[in-house]
N, C-alpha and C positions, 0 to 999 in steps of 0.2 A: 504493499500499500504506499502510495505516495504521500509523504509528510511535508506539510508546507509551513512556512514561517508565519505564524498568526499575526505579525506586526508589520508584514508587508503587504500593500494592496495587491489583491489578485484581480488579473485580467482574464476575461472569459474568451474562450475559443468560440467560433461560430457553432460548432457542435454542442458545446456546453450551453450556449444561449438557446438554441433550438430545443434541446432537452429540458432545460429549466421553463422555458414557455410552455411546452407540452405538459410538463408536471404540474404548473400552476393552473393551467385549465382544468385539468383533472381534479386537482385537490379543490378548486372553487366550485366545481360541479358537484362533488360528492358533499362538500359543506352545504351547499344549497338544497340537496336532496335530504340530508339529516335533518336541516331545519323545516323542510316541508313535511316530512312524514312523522316527526316526533313532536310532542308537546315541549314547551320550555320547561325543562325540569332538570334536576341534578344529572340524571342519566345523560341527557343531551349535552349538557356542559361538559361532562367527562368525556363523551365521545368527541366533541369539536376540540377539546384540549389535546386528546390523544391524536386527533388529525393534524393539528397544528405542530405537535412534536415530530409526528411522521414526515410531514413536509420539510421540517428543519433538517431531519436526518437525510432525506432524500436529496436535498440540495446540497448538503456537505459531501454526498456520495457522488454525485454528478460533478462536482468540483474537483474530485480526485482523478478524473478521466485525463489521459495523456495526449488527447488528439486536439 
């Protein structure tokens, strides 16, 4: 796994940008779907929090690409 310096700005490749755009679209759609089919309750809040965390980790994973 590629280790990056957390104090140096990261530049995205075109492939990374495209992958991140696709992921964001999918995560936004899933967020909207969860809000649509469930009542505003603790379980919904936990589901959305877990989705946000998954989005963060997916973004970090994409940034490890070498292309």
